[in-house]
N, C-alpha and C positions, 0 to 999 in steps of 0.2 A: 600240964602247963596252965598258967592262969589266963583267963579271958577277962579283959577290961572293956567296959562299955561306956561310951561318952554320949551325953545328951539323949538318954534313954526315955522313950515315951511308951505309950500303950501299944503302939504298932511297930515301932522300929527304934534302933539306935542310930545316931548320925555317924558314929564311928565305932568299930570293934577292933581291938588289938588282941591277937592270939600269937604268942611267942614274939617273933620279930616281923610279923606281917600285920599290916593295917588295912582294913576294909572300910571304905566309906560308902554310906548310903548314897543314892542318886541325889545330886545337887542341882537345884534349879535356881533361876534368878527371879526378879520381879516380873510377874505375869503381865504387867502393864508396859513393859519395855520392848524395844526392838531386839533383834538377834544379837547385835553387837553388845548392847548393854547387858542382856541376859547372860551372854557368854562371859563377859567380864565379871559379873556378879557370881556366877558359878565358880569361876576359877579363884576368886577372892575367898569364897567359902572353903574351897579345897585347901588353899594356903593356910587359912586359919585352923582348920581341923587337923591338918598334918602337923602344924606347929604344936598344937595342943597334945597331940599323940607322940611328940618327940621326933618328928621327921620333917621332910621338906619335899618340894616338887622334884628335886634332884634324885630322889629315891623312889619315884613312881615306877612301878613295874609294868602296870597294865592300865589302860584307859578304854572304857567303852562310852561312846558318845551317841546319844539318840537325838535326832532332829525330827521335828514335827513335819518338816518339808525339806527335801534335799536341795531345793532352790537356795537355801540358806548356807549351804556347804562352804562356799567361798568366803562369805562374811564371817562365819564361825572360825574358819581356818586362819583368817587374818589375825584374829585375836589370839587364837591358840599359838600360832607361830611366833608372835611377839612375847608370849608368856612362857612357853616351854623352854627349858635350858638346853641350848644346843650342846650336843655331845652326851646328853642325858635323856634323850627322847625315849619314851616307853613304847612297849608294844601297844598297838591301838587299833580299835575297830570303830566304825561309824556307820550307822544305819538310820533308816527312817521308821518312825513308829508313832502311834497315837500316844500322847503323854497324858498325865493325870487330868489335865484341863486343857482345852484348846488354846488357852492363852500362853501356856508354856511352849516355847519354841525349841528349847535345847535342855538336855539333862546329861550330866557327867557322872559316871561311876568309876571309882578309882581303887586300885589295889597298890599299896606301897610297902616298901621295906622300912623297918625301924633300925637305924644304924646302931 
């Protein structure tokens, strides 16, 4: 099976497609924004990468969300709930972790199917 890599750099690719499965690197937003805007920016990046790989959010299989502080759980979920297509919600996990920089408040990791 062929492996396709998108936006490949020296450390990682932003998306990798193997067969009919798409793996996205962790997506973060503008480090100078609040949790609401960082979440919106992350999800916009997810939309763009999935489209580039030939898929969409309706085909997300699994999402892992890392929050720098669980106090932001409700605010992140408000954005997530407005974005995720009802009837197509993926498996999901959310936890608290130190992210790459203290200014990052949220990071999304996505696995999706390619229809």
